[in-house]
C-alpha positions in Angstrom: -11.4 6.3 -42.6 -14.8 6.6 -44.4 -13.3 7.2 -47.8 -11.1 4.1 -47.4 -14.1 2.1 -46.3 -16.1 3.2 -49.3 -13.3 2.2 -51.7 -13.1 -1.2 -50.0 -16.8 -1.7 -50.4 -16.5 -1.0 -54.1 -13.7 -3.4 -54.4 -15.7 -6.0 -52.5 -18.5 -5.8 -55.1 -15.9 -6.1 -57.9 -14.4 -9.2 -56.2 -17.7 -11.1 -55.8 -18.9 -10.0 -59.2 -15.9 -11.7 -60.8 -16.8 -14.9 -59.0 -20.6 -15.0 -59.4 -21.3 -12.9 -62.5 -18.2 -13.0 -64.7 -16.9 -16.3 -63.4 -13.5 -14.9 -64.1 -11.4 -16.0 -61.1 -8.2 -17.9 -61.8 -7.6 -20.0 -58.7 -9.8 -22.6 -57.0 -10.0 -20.8 -53.7 -11.9 -18.0 -55.5 -14.7 -19.9 -57.3 -18.4 -20.0 -56.8 -19.2 -21.6 -53.5 -21.7 -24.5 -53.5 -23.3 -26.1 -50.4 -20.4 -28.6 -49.9 -17.8 -25.8 -49.6 -20.3 -23.7 -47.6 -20.7 -26.5 -45.0 -17.0 -27.1 -44.9 -16.4 -23.5 -44.0 -19.2 -23.5 -41.4 -17.9 -26.6 -39.6 -14.3 -25.5 -39.8 -15.3 -22.2 -38.2 -17.5 -23.8 -35.5 -14.6 -26.2 -34.6 -12.1 -23.5 -34.3 -14.4 -21.5 -32.0 -15.0 -24.8 -30.0 -18.8 -24.7 -30.7 -20.9 -27.8 -31.3 -23.6 -27.6 -33.9 -26.3 -28.7 -31.5 -25.4 -25.7 -29.3 -27.1 -23.5 -31.9 -30.5 -25.2 -31.5 -33.2 -22.8 -30.2 -30.8 -19.9 -30.5 -30.8 -16.5 -32.2 -27.6 -16.4 -34.2 -26.2 -13.6 -36.4 -23.6 -13.7 -39.1 -22.2 -10.2 -39.1 -20.5 -9.2 -42.4 -21.9 -12.4 -43.9 -21.0 -11.7 -47.6 -22.9 -13.8 -50.2 -21.8 -17.2 -48.8 -20.7 -16.8 -45.2 -21.7 -18.8 -42.2 -25.4 -17.9 -42.8 -25.3 -19.8 -46.1 -24.5 -23.1 -44.4 -26.6 -22.4 -41.4 -29.6 -21.7 -43.6 -29.1 -25.0 -45.5 -29.0 -27.0 -42.2 -32.0 -25.2 -40.8 -34.0 -25.8 -43.9 -33.1 -29.5 -43.9 -33.9 -30.0 -40.2 -30.3 -30.3 -38.9 -31.0 -27.4 -36.7 -33.9 -27.1 -34.4 -35.7 -23.7 -34.2 -32.5 -21.7 -34.9 -33.2 -18.1 -36.0 -30.5 -16.8 -38.3 -29.7 -13.1 -39.0 -27.5 -12.4 -42.0 -26.1 -8.8 -41.6 -24.1 -7.0 -44.3 -24.3 -3.5 -45.8 -24.2 -5.1 -49.2 -26.8 -7.8 -48.6 -29.2 -6.3 -51.0 -26.5 -6.3 -53.7 -25.6 -9.9 -52.9 -29.2 -11.0 -53.4 -28.6 -10.6 -57.1 -26.4 -13.7 -56.9 -29.4 -15.8 -55.9 -27.7 -17.5 -53.0 -29.4 -16.2 -49.9 -33.2 -15.7 -49.7 -35.1 -14.6 -46.6 -37.4 -17.2 -45.1 -39.1 -18.0 -41.8 -35.7 -18.9 -40.2 -33.4 -16.5 -42.1 -33.6 -12.7 -41.9 -31.5 -10.6 -44.3 -30.4 -7.3 -42.8 -28.9 -4.6 -45.1 -27.1 -2.7 -42.3 -23.6 -1.8 -41.3 -22.2 -3.5 -38.3 -22.0 -0.2 -36.5 -25.8 0.0 -36.4 -27.6 -3.3 -37.0 -31.1 -2.0 -36.0 -31.6 -5.1 -33.8 -33.0 -4.7 -30.3 -31.0 -4.8 -27.2 -30.1 -8.2 -25.7 -31.8 -10.2 -28.5 -29.1 -12.6 -29.7 -27.4 -15.6 -28.3 -24.4 -15.7 -30.6 -22.9 -13.3 -33.1 -20.3 -14.7 -35.5 -18.1 -12.4 -37.6 -15.7 -14.2 -40.0 -13.1 -12.2 -41.7 -15.3 -9.1 -41.5 -14.1 -6.9 -38.5 -11.2 -5.6 -40.6 -13.6 -4.6 -43.4 -15.8 -2.3 -41.3 -15.6 1.5 -41.0 -15.3 1.6 -37.2 -14.2 -1.7 -35.6 -14.7 -0.4 -32.0 -18.2 0.8 -32.7 -19.0 -2.6 -34.3 -17.8 -4.4 -31.1 -19.9 -2.1 -29.0 -22.9 -2.8 -31.2 -22.4 -6.5 -30.8 -22.2 -6.2 -27.1 -25.5 -4.2 -27.2 -27.5 -6.8 -29.2 -26.1 -9.8 -27.3 -27.9 -11.3 -24.3 -25.9 -11.0 -21.1 -24.9 -14.7 -21.5 -24.3 -14.3 -25.2 -21.0 -14.9 -27.1 -19.2 -13.0 -29.8 -17.2 -15.4 -32.0 -14.9 -13.4 -34.2 -12.1 -14.4 -36.6 -9.9 -12.1 -38.6 -6.7 -12.0 -40.7 -4.0 -10.3 -38.6 -0.4 -9.3 -39.1 2.2 -11.4 -37.4 3.6 -9.6 -34.4 6.9 -9.0 -36.0 5.1 -7.1 -38.8 2.7 -5.1 -36.7 4.6 -1.9 -37.3 3.8 -1.9 -41.0 0.0 -1.9 -40.3 -0.4 1.8 -41.3 1.1 1.2 -44.7 -0.1 -2.3 -45.5 -3.5 -1.0 -46.6 -1.7 0.5 -49.6 -0.8 -3.1 -50.6 -4.0 -4.8 -49.5 -6.6 -2.3 -50.6 -9.6 -4.6 -50.0 -9.2 -4.2 -46.2 -9.6 -0.8 -44.5 -7.8 -2.1 -41.4 -4.9 -4.3 -40.6 -4.6 -5.5 -37.0 -2.1 -7.4 -35.0 -3.4 -10.1 -32.8 -2.8 -8.0 -29.7 -4.4 -4.9 -31.1 -7.6 -6.8 -32.0 -7.7 -8.5 -28.6 -7.4 -5.1 -26.9 -10.4 -3.8 -28.9 -12.5 -6.8 -27.9 -11.5 -6.5 -24.2 -12.9 -3.0 -24.0 -16.4 -4.5 -24.3 -16.1 -8.1 -23.1 -14.9 -9.4 -19.8 -13.5 -12.7 -21.2 -11.7 -12.8 -24.6 -10.1 -16.2 -25.4 -8.0 -17.1 -28.4 -9.3 -20.4 -29.4 -7.3 -21.0 -32.6 -4.8 -19.5 -34.9 -4.0 -20.6 -38.5 -1.5 -19.8 -41.2 -3.0 -18.5 -44.4 -2.2 -21.8 -46.2 -3.7 -23.8 -43.4 -6.8 -21.6 -43.6 -7.0 -22.0 -47.4 -4.8 -24.7 -49.0 -5.4 -23.1 -52.4 -3.2 -20.2 -51.4 -0.2 -22.5 -51.7 2.8 -21.2 -53.7 2.0 -23.7 -56.5 -1.5 -22.3 -56.9 -0.2 -18.7 -56.5 2.3 -19.3 -59.3 -0.6 -20.0 -61.7 -2.2 -16.6 -61.0 -3.4 -14.8 -64.1 -1.3 -11.7 -63.3 2.1 -11.3 -61.6 0.7 -8.6 -59.2 -2.0 -11.0 -58.0 0.6 -13.7 -57.4 2.9 -11.4 -55.5 0.1 -10.2 -53.2 -1.0 -13.7 -52.5 2.6 -14.7 -51.8 3.0 -11.7 -49.5 -0.1 -12.6 -47.4 1.4 -16.1 -46.6 4.4 -14.4 -45.0 2.8 -11.6 -43.0 -0.7 -12.7 -42.2 -2.4 -15.4 -40.1 -6.0 -16.0 -39.0 -7.0 -15.8 -35.4 -10.3 -16.9 -33.7 -11.6 -15.3 -30.6 -14.4 -16.3 -28.3 -15.8 -13.3 -26.3 -18.2 -13.3 -23.3 
């Protein structure tokens, strides 16, 4: 597992470098993210988790596996521009120091950058009100340990709001071999498998939304895929539309 995770982390760096350093990505969905797209992603995610923006006021909120432009990117903008009231944001990612080189996220009085794995965040017990994790739980080394860690750092009344790409049920049997096709993800879950992992630590796990890959990102349409720079990239993107969807869970 560890070797596969390390390879995935290396590929993650390569992926973001192409966008933010080389500017060598061939479809619109994989272009540098400005604040407009950052806010669009934030509000889409909040809506699918059934969370109102003002609910985040006076809360300690973490974005676990934030990447260079995850939810923390939009939350930080809103906080700095007085759209959020006294919200403390924690951006957690084992590559956060590396992503600082893109000059997108900078620590400030409301934003803390934490260069830690999700399995061991270093945060104190019962300190957070909400933990978001968007398309990250399948990137970690040990998903169950990450979920345990989230439970530890959440207040008793806190919520874990997690979304992930999952295999459609009919394809769940190919999960062990799918990693050889999609090498950027150490894990490939079915919806049921991920829910079972979450239910080991949380009493209530509710599916709040599910989306096709194209609904989640219109730029993965077959027209855009057909314009990929390489045939292999196009085939992989086309394959994802058939076998994957995105699910959103709320856990308490």
